[in-house]
N, C-alpha and C positions, 0 to 999 in steps of 0.2 A: 447828907445823913454825916453824921461828924465821930470820928474815931476817939476811943478816951484810949490814947496811947499807953500809959499806965497802966490800966485795968490789961491792956492786951502783952504787957510784960510780967505784968505776976501771973499772968494765967500761962504763960509761954513758958517760966521760970524755971517749973518742973518740966517740961517737956525737954530746953534745953540739957538739962542736967541728967537725966535721962542720955540721951542722944554726946550729950559728953562723955558718959561712963562708956558705951560703948562704943567713940572711937579710943576712948582709953585702956580698954579692955582688948582690941585691934592691938595695940601698943604693945601693950603686956606681953600677948601673943607672940606677936613677933620678938622678941626680946628673949621670951621663952627657947622660942625654933634655934637662936640663934646661941643663948646657950647650950643646948643638949647639941649641940652641934661641936663645938669648939669642947667638948666635952669627950664626944665621941665621933672623930671626923667622919668616920665611913658610914654617918648615916644620910650623909648625903648623898649614897647611894640608893638607898633605904624607899622601894615605891612608898608605902606609906609615909614616908618625910617628904618626899620628891611632891606629895600628893597635898599636904599641906599648905609647902609651900607655895604648888600654885593656886588653891584656896586664895590664900593672904596675897599675892601675888596679883588676882587680877581682881579682888576684893581692892583694893591701895592704885591700880590702873585702870579701872575703869572708867567710861566715861559715861556709864548711867547716871540720872539724875532722881529718879524716886525715892522717896523715903527710906533711911537706912543705908542707902550709895554713901560712896566714902566723899563726894559733893555735894552733896546733900545737906551730910554734917557741918561741914566744911563753911560752905551757905551761912547756914544756923546759927554756926556758931560764930558769924564775921572774919574766918579764917580765907588767905589766899591759898584756895583746893589745891593749884600750882606749883605753889614754893613748899606746900605743906608736902605733895607728894614726890614731888624733887627732896625734900629735907629726908622723908621715908628713904625713897629710894638710896640716897647716900650713907644714909645708918644704917638700914635693917636690910632693905631686900638684896643688896651688891653682899653681901656676905654671905645670901644664903644660898647664894648660884651655886654650882658643881664648879669646880677650878675652872676644868677648861675654857668654863661661857664668865669668868668673872673678866670683863674686860670693861670698855664703857659700857653706860645704861644710856636708856634712850635719852634722857633727861641731859645727861652730860654729852652726847649726840647733839645735840638739838641746841647747846650752851657753845659748840666750839664753831 
């Protein structure tokens, strides 16, 4: 059996676009949370805000590999999920932690 790679790529293109949009929305959500907390720092202590941050953090830090997971999407798009997670940690997640918890991330700790 031979695989028609051109046909597979054409068929995968819409799916890849969908998963890229999912990842893009997750990044937009992270940016929106940062903007909210910059405008109103007291949100850091809000239970609803903290729940949003926990949900987002779990998504990006998850080791799950099933469809829709961060690792799945990165792999599908040809991205190194570890490097992407490290960048997300540095640029987004660390800004969402309560001030007393804003020390080194687990990725920064592993690098040292």
